[in-house]
Structures are given as structure tokens and as C-alpha cells.
C-alpha positions in Angstrom: 6.3 57.2 26.1 5.0 56.9 22.5 1.2 56.5 22.3 -1.3 55.3 19.7 -4.8 56.7 19.3 -7.5 54.0 19.5 -10.7 54.3 17.4 -12.5 55.8 20.4 -10.0 58.6 20.9 -8.2 57.1 23.9 -4.4 57.3 23.8 -2.6 54.0 24.7 1.1 53.7 25.3 2.5 51.6 22.5 4.7 49.6 24.8 3.8 48.1 28.1 4.5 45.4 30.6 2.9 42.0 30.4 2.2 39.9 33.6 1.0 36.6 32.1 2.6 33.7 34.0 4.2 35.9 36.6 3.3 34.2 39.9 0.7 36.1 42.0 1.9 37.9 45.0 5.2 39.7 45.7 6.8 38.6 42.4 4.2 40.3 40.3 4.1 43.4 42.5 7.9 43.7 42.4 8.1 43.3 38.6 5.3 45.8 37.9 6.9 48.3 40.4 10.2 48.0 38.6 8.7 48.4 35.2 6.9 51.6 36.3 10.2 52.9 37.8 11.8 52.4 34.4 9.2 54.6 32.7 6.7 52.0 31.6 3.2 53.4 31.8 1.1 50.5 30.5 0.4 47.3 32.5 -1.5 44.3 31.1 -3.2 41.8 33.4 -6.3 39.6 33.4 -8.7 37.9 35.8 -7.3 34.6 34.6 -3.7 35.6 35.5 -4.7 35.7 39.2 -2.6 38.8 39.8 -4.9 41.7 39.3 -4.6 42.6 43.0 -0.8 42.6 42.8 -0.9 44.8 39.8 -3.3 47.2 41.5 -1.1 47.4 44.6 2.0 48.2 42.5 0.2 50.9 40.5 -1.3 52.5 43.7 2.0 52.4 45.5 4.0 53.9 42.7 3.2 57.5 43.4 2.4 58.0 39.7 -0.8 59.8 39.0 -3.6 57.4 38.1 -4.3 59.1 34.8 -0.6 58.5 33.8 -0.8 54.7 34.0 -2.7 52.7 31.5 -4.1 49.5 33.0 -5.6 46.7 30.9 -7.5 43.7 32.3 -9.7 41.0 30.8 -13.0 39.2 31.4 -12.7 35.4 31.7 -14.9 32.8 30.1 -16.7 31.9 33.3 -18.1 35.4 33.4 -19.6 35.7 30.0 -23.2 36.7 29.5 -24.7 40.0 30.4 -25.4 39.6 34.1 -22.2 37.5 34.8 -20.1 40.1 33.0 -21.4 42.9 35.1 -20.3 41.0 38.2 -16.9 40.2 36.5 -16.2 43.8 35.8 -16.9 44.8 39.3 -14.7 42.0 40.6 -11.8 43.2 38.5 -12.3 46.8 39.7 -12.3 45.6 43.3 -9.2 43.4 42.9 -7.3 46.2 41.1 -8.4 48.7 43.7 -9.0 51.3 41.0 -12.0 53.5 40.1 -11.7 52.6 36.4 -9.9 50.3 34.0 -8.3 51.9 31.0 -8.9 48.9 28.7 -11.0 45.8 29.3 -11.0 42.8 26.9 -13.0 39.8 26.1 -10.2 37.4 26.9 -11.4 34.3 24.9 -14.0 34.6 22.1 -16.3 31.7 23.0 -19.8 31.4 24.7 -22.1 34.4 25.2 -19.7 37.0 24.0 -22.5 39.4 22.8 -24.0 39.4 26.3 -20.7 40.1 27.9 -20.0 42.8 25.3 -23.2 44.6 26.1 -22.2 44.7 29.8 -18.8 46.1 28.8 -20.4 48.8 26.6 -22.5 49.9 29.6 -19.5 50.0 31.9 -17.7 52.1 29.3 -20.7 54.5 29.1 -20.6 55.2 32.8 -16.9 55.6 33.1 -15.9 52.3 34.7 -13.9 51.3 31.6 -12.4 53.8 29.1 -12.0 51.4 26.1 -13.2 47.9 25.3 -11.7 45.3 23.1 -11.3 41.6 22.2 -8.6 39.0 22.2 -7.7 35.9 20.3 -10.1 36.6 17.4 -9.3 35.0 14.1 -11.0 36.1 10.8 -13.6 33.3 11.3 -14.4 34.3 14.9 -14.3 38.0 14.0 -16.9 37.7 11.2 -19.2 35.7 13.5 -19.2 38.0 16.5 -18.1 41.6 15.7 -21.1 42.3 13.4 -23.3 41.7 16.5 -21.6 44.5 18.5 -23.1 48.0 18.6 -19.6 49.4 19.5 -16.6 48.2 17.5 -13.6 46.9 19.5 -10.7 49.3 20.0 -8.1 46.5 20.0 -7.7 42.8 19.2 -5.0 41.2 21.4 -3.6 38.3 19.5 -0.4 36.3 19.2 2.0 38.4 17.1 5.7 38.2 16.4 7.9 37.8 13.3 6.9 34.1 13.0 3.1 34.9 13.2 2.3 38.2 11.5 -1.5 37.7 11.4 -2.0 39.3 7.9 -5.6 38.0 7.4 -7.1 39.3 10.6 -5.1 42.6 10.4 -6.9 43.3 7.1 -10.3 42.9 8.8 -9.3 45.0 11.8 -8.1 47.8 9.5 -11.6 48.3 8.2 -12.7 49.6 11.6 -9.3 51.0 12.7 -8.9 48.3 15.4 -5.4 48.2 16.7 -3.4 45.1 17.1 -2.1 44.3 20.6 0.7 41.6 20.6 0.8 38.8 23.1 4.0 36.7 22.8 5.7 39.6 21.0 9.0 37.9 21.5 7.7 34.4 20.6 7.9 33.5 24.3 11.6 33.3 24.1 11.7 31.0 21.0 15.3 30.1 20.5 15.0 29.6 16.8 13.5 33.0 16.4 16.3 34.6 18.4 18.8 32.9 16.1 17.5 34.1 12.8 20.4 35.5 10.7 18.4 38.6 9.6 17.7 39.5 13.2 21.2 38.8 14.4 22.7 41.0 11.6 20.3 43.9 12.3 21.0 43.6 16.1 24.8 43.7 15.4 24.4 46.8 13.1 22.6 48.8 15.8 24.4 47.5 18.8 21.1 46.1 20.2 19.9 42.7 21.4 17.6 40.6 19.2 14.6 41.2 21.5 14.9 45.0 20.9 15.0 44.5 17.2 11.9 42.4 17.2 10.0 44.9 19.4 11.2 47.7 17.2 9.9 45.9 14.1 6.5 45.4 15.8 6.3 49.0 16.9 7.0 50.2 13.3 4.3 47.8 12.0 1.8 49.7 14.3 1.4 47.0 16.9 1.0 47.7 20.7 3.4 45.4 22.6 3.9 44.4 26.2 6.8 42.0 26.6 7.0 40.1 29.9 10.1 39.5 32.0 10.9 39.3 35.7 14.6 40.2 35.0 15.3 43.9 35.7 17.9 44.2 33.0 15.5 42.7 30.4 12.5 44.8 31.6 14.7 47.9 31.2 16.1 47.0 27.8 12.7 46.1 26.4 11.6 49.7 26.9 14.7 51.1 25.2 13.5 50.9 21.6 12.6 54.4 20.7 16.0 55.8 20.0 16.6 53.8 16.8 14.6 52.9 13.7 14.7 50.1 11.2 15.0 50.8 7.5 12.4 49.7 5.0 14.8 47.0 3.7 15.3 45.7 7.2 11.5 45.7 7.8 11.0 43.8 4.6 13.6 41.2 5.6 11.9 40.6 8.9 8.5 40.3 7.2 9.9 37.3 5.2 10.1 35.4 8.5 6.3 35.0 8.7 5.2 31.4 8.9 1.5 32.3 8.9 0.8 30.2 12.1 1.6 30.4 15.7 1.5 28.4 19.0 -2.2 28.9 19.5 -5.1 28.2 17.1 -8.3 29.7 18.5 -10.3 28.0 15.7 -9.3 24.5 16.9 -12.3 22.4 18.1 -12.4 22.0 21.9 -10.4 25.1 22.8 -13.2 26.7 24.8 -13.8 23.5 26.8 -10.1 23.0 27.5 -9.7 26.6 28.7 -12.8 26.4 31.0 -11.6 23.1 32.5 -8.0 24.3 33.1 -8.6 27.9 34.2 -11.3 28.4 36.8 -11.2 31.8 38.5 -14.0 31.0 40.8 -16.5 28.2 41.7 
């Protein structure tokens, strides 16, 4: 599996398996187990996905050596601040049933992020976390928070696909060699995206499906992707993108699809309050 070197020296598989919106319980465990059996070695979860325990069970039951599976989880808003974040990290470790987490992220960039970041830095220093990063940071949020960090993030996990190519924040991230992780790398199944003539033509040329072409574009742009599916055929085909390459002309054609905006605007007023009221991971 192709890997990317993060700015702290940790190697991360460039494609993984996302578990957002997969129901907790047997469905998550089964999907993760199948992804691992297909050769996937990077699993992305979060406290607010409510399926950390299921991911952990699948990883532990896989028979794959722990150091061969890259596990990402995320700290939720309710656990921001230094002391609360320390407890949140321990809770994630317990739910996952793992001795360490490969990558741990600030899930939403609101509230006492600096306090939470300090707790994450300390957890990294003692080996409970290998890499730390952020998520959903726009240029405005990045410039207000990241200068307060002693340790730069290793990744910023943001909405990214041909319709939302995130050029402004990518320029800021490049200054500190922060890698882009793509959530919604397939536009959450956007039918309009999957009907774009450029993508259909390229897919036909290579005998691939449009999803594979999109993922291949993102990989060649340097992104780390983790498409989500519960369908075995789709899980398998999403991983089969390393035996063909897009030409520069094809890459340029896909770049022209950028609309410069996506489904989610982290800068919109009231986002933090809405998230806290709709996603409570504990009382």
C-alpha cells in the first residue's frame, strides 16, 4: 500500500477506509473487517461516529500485526480544553482497545482548541498517539489557531473532491508540509459529479469506474483519501487505483471542475453551537 511521509516522519497509507455514518455495531465491524481483508491498512473513525469500539474489535480480530494497521480517531468538541481532552484521549484508547492511536485529530476547530492541542501534544510525547492533526480548518480558522501551537499539525482533514479543491488552505498548509486528508473524496455520491463528461471519458479510456478516476486524481494531487462504503464490491474497487495513472492533461481537465466551495462551511456563524447540540457523545 502506497504511503505518504507526514511532517513528523510517520508514514501513513495514502488510501484508507472511512467509517462516518456507518451504523455502530456489527455493520461497522463487518465493513472494516472486509476492508482489511482486501488489503486496506488505514481505518478512519472518530468519537462522534460512535463506532470506535467496533473499529477496534475489527482491527484486533483481523490477525494483522498492530504496527501494520494505521488507525485514526478524533477528539470531539465536548472534550476540548486541556483536562477534558486528556480524558477524551483515554476514552478513545479504551473504546478502541488499543495501546496507541496512529493519528488523532481535533475534529471541529471551535472552543478551547489550544488546551486540547496541548493535551494531544503530551499524549504524543509519551507514545499514546503517534501523530496529531486538525480537521475542518479554513484559512481564517488556521491563521487564528495554528500559530498558537508548539507543534504543527501533521494533517488537516477537510472536505476535498473535484468540486471542492481547497486551493487557499492548501497553500497555507504547504508552508508547514501539512498533508491534506480528504473527507467526502467522492462528493458523498454526488450524482452530478459522477456524470461529469470529463470524468466519464477518462473512466471509459481506462476501463475504470468514475469513483476510481476521482480517487486516482486525488492521490496524484497528494491527498490522503478514505472513501466510505458498506458494499463489498465498492470497498474493493476503491482500493484498486494504483495500477493506472492519469496524464497531466487529464489532471488539468479535472482541476477545471473546481467550484471553490463545498457542502460544509466551517466559517459559517453558529456551526459550533449546532454541532454541540446535535452530536453529544456523553452527558
